[in-house]
VOPAGU-2260 file (C-alpha; in pm, 1 decimal, decimal comma):
REM VOPAGU-2260
SITE   aa  ch    i         X         Y         Z
SITE  MET   A    0     571,0    -393,0    2609,7
SITE  VAL   A    1     560,0     -93,5    2281,5
SITE  ILE   A    2     824,9    -149,4    2044,3
SITE  PRO   A    3     799,3     224,8    1794,2
SITE  THR   A    4     811,8     -29,9    1526,6
SITE  ALA   A    5     744,2    -451,4    1445,2
SITE  CYS   A    6     870,4    -460,2    1109,9
SITE  ASP   A    7    1253,7    -330,6    1161,3
SITE  ASP   A    8    1603,9    -486,7    1308,0
SITE  MET   A    9    1518,0    -371,5    1614,0
SITE  THR   A   10    1245,5    -589,0    1670,8
SITE  LYS   A   11    1408,7    -873,2    1772,9
SITE  GLU   A   12    1676,5    -661,8    2040,5
SITE  ALA   A   13    1366,7    -490,9    2197,3
SITE  LEU   A   14    1228,9    -840,9    2191,4
SITE  GLU   A   15    1532,1    -982,3    2349,7
SITE  SER   A   16    1599,0    -693,1    2644,5
SITE  GLU   A   17    1240,8    -827,4    2788,9
SITE  ALA   A   18    1339,5   -1248,5    2772,8
SITE  ASP   A   19    1238,0   -1298,4    3114,6
SITE  ARG   A   20     908,5   -1155,5    3056,9
SITE  LEU   A   21     887,8   -1324,6    2803,7
SITE  ASP   A   22     960,1   -1581,0    2913,1
SITE  ARG   A   23     650,8   -1555,8    3160,6
SITE  THR   A   24     390,7   -1457,8    2851,8
SITE  ASP   A   25     159,6   -1742,8    2670,0
SITE  ALA   A   26     105,2   -1467,0    2395,5
SITE  ILE   A   27     222,4   -1171,4    2220,0
SITE  LEU   A   28     -99,5    -966,5    2017,7
SITE  VAL   A   29      88,8    -736,0    1795,4
SITE  MET   A   30    -137,5    -435,8    1663,3
SITE  SER   A   31      76,3    -334,9    1336,5
SITE  CYS   A   32      -4,0    -482,6    1023,8
SITE  GLY   A   33      74,0    -863,9     858,0
SITE  PHE   A   34     458,1    -782,4     824,1
SITE  GLY   A   35     505,7    -662,8    1191,1
SITE  VAL   A   36     319,1    -990,8    1313,3
SITE  GLN   A   37     559,7   -1184,0    1090,0
SITE  THR   A   38     845,8   -1025,1    1225,7
SITE  VAL   A   39     785,4   -1061,8    1593,7
SITE  ALA   A   40     709,9   -1463,1    1516,6
SITE  GLY   A   41    1023,6   -1469,3    1379,1
SITE  SER   A   42    1225,6   -1313,4    1621,8
SITE  CYS   A   43    1075,5   -1512,2    1944,2
SITE  ASP   A   44     931,7   -1826,4    2046,2
SITE  ASN   A   45     610,6   -1732,2    2196,9
SITE  PRO   A   46     224,0   -1731,9    1998,9
SITE  VAL   A   47     190,9   -1458,2    1794,0
SITE  TYR   A   48    -149,1   -1368,5    1746,4
SITE  PRO   A   49    -224,5   -1050,0    1502,6
SITE  ALA   A   50    -487,2    -772,8    1665,4
SITE  LEU   A   51    -547,2    -588,7    1321,3
SITE  ASP   A   52    -587,6    -661,3     990,5
SITE  THR   A   53    -412,9    -531,6     693,0
SITE  LEU   A   54    -601,4    -399,0     397,4
SITE  PHE   A   55    -400,9    -221,9     226,4
SITE  ILE   A   56     -45,3      18,2     250,0
SITE  GLY   A   57    -218,2     328,2     304,0
SITE  MET   A   58    -277,0     670,1     597,7
SITE  GLU   A   59    -466,8     760,1     810,5
SITE  GLY   A   60    -669,3    1106,8     717,3
SITE  ALA   A   61    -939,4    1200,2     992,3
SITE  PRO   A   62    -933,3     947,5    1293,5
SITE  GLY   A   63   -1029,1     603,6    1163,5
SITE  HIS   A   64   -1036,4     726,7     809,5
SITE  PHE   A   65    -797,9     545,5     625,6
SITE  SER   A   66    -730,5     548,9     246,1
SITE  GLU   A   67    -525,3     294,4      32,5
SITE  LYS   A   68    -203,3     432,1    -129,0
SITE  CYS   A   69      -6,6     194,5    -233,4
SITE  ALA   A   70     -73,2    -175,2    -379,8
SITE  GLN   A   71     288,0    -245,2    -448,0
SITE  CYS   A   72     177,6    -363,4    -761,6
SITE  GLY   A   73     588,4    -371,2    -880,0
SITE  GLU   A   74     549,6    -159,4   -1202,3
SITE  CYS   A   75     506,3     192,5   -1090,0
SITE  VAL   A   76     323,9     447,8   -1292,0
SITE  LEU   A   77     338,0     741,4   -1087,1
SITE  ALA   A   78     595,0     889,2   -1289,1
SITE  TRP   A   79     368,6     925,4   -1577,9
SITE  THR   A   80      75,8     961,7   -1385,9
SITE  GLY   A   81     170,2    1324,5   -1187,6
SITE  GLY   A   82     185,6    1105,0    -928,7
SITE  ILE   A   83    -160,5     955,9    -860,8
SITE  CYS   A   84    -200,5     582,8    -902,2
SITE  PRO   A   85    -501,0     473,0   -1110,0
SITE  VAL   A   86    -434,0     128,0   -1029,8
SITE  ILE   A   87    -571,3     276,1    -647,4
SITE  CYS   A   88    -720,3     561,5    -711,4
SITE  CYS   A   89    -978,3     440,0    -987,1
SITE  THR   A   90   -1243,0     201,1    -906,6
SITE  LYS   A   91   -1212,3      -9,2   -1194,9
SITE  GLY   A   92    -774,8     -12,2   -1215,3
SITE  LEU   A   93    -773,5     137,1   -1557,8
SITE  LEU   A   94    -411,6     178,9   -1680,9
SITE  ASN   A   95    -484,4     372,4   -1966,1
SITE  GLY   A   96    -733,8     641,5   -1899,1
SITE  PRO   A   97   -1055,2     668,4   -1820,5
SITE  CYS   A   98   -1312,5     451,8   -1902,0
SITE  GLY   A   99   -1549,7     642,1   -2051,6
SITE  GLY   A  100   -1820,6     662,6   -1796,2
SITE  THR   A  101   -1677,6     964,1   -1607,1
SITE  ASN   A  102   -1995,9    1206,2   -1550,6
SITE  ASN   A  103   -1848,9    1616,2   -1502,8
SITE  GLY   A  104   -1529,5    1399,4   -1308,3
SITE  LYS   A  105   -1730,7    1138,9   -1115,2
SITE  CYS   A  106   -1693,2     797,2   -1112,6
SITE  GLU   A  107   -1935,2     619,6   -1272,9
SITE  VAL   A  108   -1896,7     327,9   -1021,1
SITE  ASP   A  109   -1923,4     543,0    -743,3
SITE  PRO   A  110   -2068,9     862,4    -890,0
SITE  GLU   A  111   -1914,4    1040,3    -506,9
SITE  LYS   A  112   -1615,5     923,9    -611,3
SITE  ASP   A  113   -1364,4    1174,6    -829,9
SITE  CYS   A  114   -1270,2     970,4   -1175,2
SITE  ALA   A  115    -875,3     928,7   -1103,6
SITE  TRP   A  116    -819,8     974,3   -1491,5
SITE  THR   A  117    -981,1    1347,8   -1445,5
SITE  LEU   A  118    -769,3    1410,8   -1087,1
SITE  ILE   A  119    -462,4    1299,2   -1360,8
SITE  TYR   A  120    -565,7    1469,5   -1612,7
SITE  GLN   A  121    -559,6    1798,2   -1430,6
SITE  ARG   A  122    -274,2    1712,0   -1230,8
SITE  LEU   A  123     -60,4    1679,0   -1534,9
SITE  GLU   A  124    -235,1    1992,3   -1672,2
SITE  ARG   A  125    -113,7    2207,2   -1356,7
SITE  LEU   A  126     197,5    2066,4   -1426,0
SITE  GLY   A  127     249,8    2138,3   -1805,1
SITE  LYS   A  128     309,5    1746,8   -1894,7
SITE  LEU   A  129      -1,2    1684,8   -2081,2
SITE  ASP   A  130     224,6    1459,2   -2321,9
SITE  SER   A  131     268,5    1206,2   -2080,6
SITE  MET   A  132     -67,1    1087,5   -2089,7
SITE  ARG   A  133     -17,4    1083,5   -2538,0
SITE  ALA   A  134     289,1     801,7   -2506,4
SITE  TYR   A  135     218,1     466,4   -2580,7
SITE  ARG   A  136     255,5     228,3   -2265,8
SITE  PRO   A  137     300,4    -100,3   -2278,2
SITE  PRO   A  138      -1,4    -367,8   -2099,7
SITE  LYS   A  139     135,0    -414,5   -1773,7
SITE  ASN   A  140     271,5    -666,6   -1698,8
SITE  PHE   A  141      55,8    -840,9   -1338,9
SITE  GLN   A  142     328,2   -1084,0   -1320,3
SITE  ALA   A  143     612,3    -862,5   -1245,6
SITE  VAL   A  144     531,4    -921,0    -902,5
SITE  VAL   A  145     559,6   -1273,2    -794,8
SITE  ARG   A  146     368,1   -1373,8    -467,2
SITE  PRO   A  147     569,2   -1383,7    -237,7
SITE  GLY   A  148     750,5   -1152,3    -354,5
SITE  LYS   A  149    1145,6   -1159,8    -318,8
SITE  VAL   A  150    1402,2    -986,1    -449,3
SITE  VAL   A  151    1763,1   -1039,0    -481,1
SITE  VAL   A  152    2072,5    -757,4    -574,6
SITE  ASP   A  153    2341,5    -861,0    -713,7
């Protein structure tokens, strides 16, 4: 069976509608991220196996080429970096500007890669928001996201 997404409330309903087939199934192979695997596992009594390894939350560019877009770090900086995440885009994950090793806008760690902070500067310049780079930002609280994560909203 194919479930459109394996990570929402409809998963349990889809599995329940196929209960007779699942009773005859030795295992379920789930081709989704780890969240989808856990959702399916929590919705049935069959052994559930991941068919993929979740590396990051990202998107596909060309077929078979994926790039990370979010680390879900708990203290999003996109509002003041022009929508470019230095946690993900900077090879060193620097949050307060470039490392000083950039060369013609390229990363010193990977000269084929654009420096994230050069990209941030260029985007903020185009948006007329360079003042955003001059504002003091306190150090990132890496304890903002406790693992495993849990959020309680009153």
